[in-house]
N, C-alpha and C positions, 0 to 999 in steps of 0.2 A: 616524594617531595619534588623531585625534578620534573616529572610529568605534569604535576599541578602547576608549577611555575611556568612551564612552557605553554600550558593551556591559558593561563592568565595573561601572559604576554601576547599570545596570539589573538586574544579577544579584544585587546585595546583598540585596534583600528575599527572594529565593529562599533564599540561604544563611542568612539570619537566622531562618528558620522554626523554630518550637519542636520540630518533629518531625524526626528523622533516622533513617536506616536504612543498613545496609551488611552487611559480612561480618566474621566474627571467626575467627581461626585461631591455633593454637599447639601446644604440646607438653605432655604430662603431666609433672609433677615427681615423681609417685608412681605406683606400679603399681596398676592397677585390681584385679588378682587377686594374692593371696599364695599361691604354690604351693610345696609342700615334698614330701619323701619320708621313708619310714621304713625303707628297706632292702629292703622287700618290694614296695612299690608307690610309684611316684614320679610326681608331677605337675610339669608345666612350663607356663608361660604366656609367650608372646612379648611383648616390650616394645611398647607402643603408640607409634607413630611420630608421630601427628598427631591434632589435634582441629580440626574445621572446622564452620562453620555460619553462621547469620544473626543479626543484632542489630538491634533497634529501640529508640529512646530518645525519650521525651517530656521536653523541657527545661522546667523550671519556674523561677520567679523565685528570687532569693537564692542562686543557684548550685546549686540542687537539680535532680534529674532522676530519672526512673523508667526503668529499662532492663529489657528482656526479651530473652533469648537462646534459641536452639535450636541446641545443639551436638551434633555426631555424632562417634563414634569406633567403630572395629571392635574386637571382643574375641574371644578364643578361648583354649582350653587343650587340652593333651593329657596322657594318663596311660598308664603301662605298668608291668607287673609281674605279681604273682600275687594274685588275689582268689578266695576260696572254693576254694583249691587248684588253680586253673586259670590258665594264662597269659591275661592280659587286656590289651587296649588300649582306650583311650577317647580320642575326639577330639570337639571341640565348637567351633562358631563362631557368632557372632551379631552383632547391632547394638545399640549403646548410645546412647541419646538423653538429653541433660541439658537441663533447662529452668529456668534461674535467673531469678528476678524480684527486682530489686535497687533499692534507693534509693541515689542517688549524691549526693555533695556535692563540688563543685569549689571550690578555693580561688581567690581573685581575684588572678591573676597574668596579665600580658600574654603572648600567644602560647602559652607552655607553662604549663598549669594542673594542678597535682597534684590528685588526687581520692581519696576513700575511698568504698567502697560496702559494703553489707550487705543481706542479705535471705534469702530461702528458695529452695530448688531442688528439683525433682522429677527423679528418674532412672528411666528405663524401659529394660528389656532386651527387645528384639523379635527374633523370628525365630531364637531359639537352637536349633541343631540338634546333637544329641548322637548319636554313633555308638559302640556298645559291641560289641567283638568278643571273645567268650569262650564256652567250652564250658559252664561252670557257671552263668553268669549269663544269664538270659533277656533278649531285646531290650527288655522292658518294665521293666528295672531302674529303681529310683528316680532321678529326675533330680537333677542338682546345682543346678538352679534352685529356690531357695526361695521367691522372690517376684519378680514382674515389676517392681514399682515401689516406690521408697522416697523419703523426703523428708529434707531436711537443711538446715542453717544455713550461710550463706555470708558470708565477709568477704574484702575485698580492697582493693587500692590500686594506683594507677598515675599516669600523667601523660597529659593530653590536649594533643596538639600540633596547633595549628590552622594548616594550610598552605593559605591562600586559601579554597578551598571544601571541602577535605578535612580530616577530623579523624582523626589517627593516635593510637591509645590503647594503648600497651603496659601490661600489668597482671599482677600476681601475685595469685592467688586461692586461698583455702583453703576447703574444704567439709568439714563433719562430718555424715556420714549417720546416720540414726536406726537403721538395721538393715542387715544383710548381705543381699545378693540371691542370691549363689551360695555353696554350701557342700556338702562331701561328708560322708558318715557317718564317715569315718576321721579327720576333723579336719585333713586335709592341704591342703585347698583352700578358700579363702573370699575373698569380695570385701572390699576394704579400706574400713573406715569413715572413714578420713582421706584426703582427696584434695587434692593441690596441683597447680596448673596455671599455666603462663605463656601468656598470651593477648595477641594484638594485634588491635585492632579498627580497621576502615577504614569510616568513615561519612560520608555526604554530607548 
């Protein structure tokens, strides 16, 4: 009993450090891509099943904190129909990275502490590969990728549950992006400017 108590007491300064890091995972509440059809050509985009990445936070006095995340998700879309009078299929897949930088405020409650956060985020699409199969369209047809990176404003809120040495932080987060990253010439496919996410952080 006494060695266990000494170990617990000795670990308190470690857990009280102002810097924490861990993992963050969740699910999207909105689609990254809006896909539609016009009867001649139709796009579809699979639902994103998960978001996962790392999180680091610097805890400041007065309940404040600065958080930085690196969040990953897979993206892709397909299209089929007739373009330029020729049967055409399009398929694409790539990687999406989101980098939010947030200022947080925790309300002063024991054990479970509600918090609000706000800040900016950068979104980057990497490794997007598009395959076009068509007689009329050359392989060098214009890409649906309009820009690799965009910036947006983030607001969110959640609760910080302190379980001994582990912080569990479920949160709902909303991001408004400045510009679309993916779009086609037909206006049937474009990335969503509004993004909602449910995330849970596990930090030490």
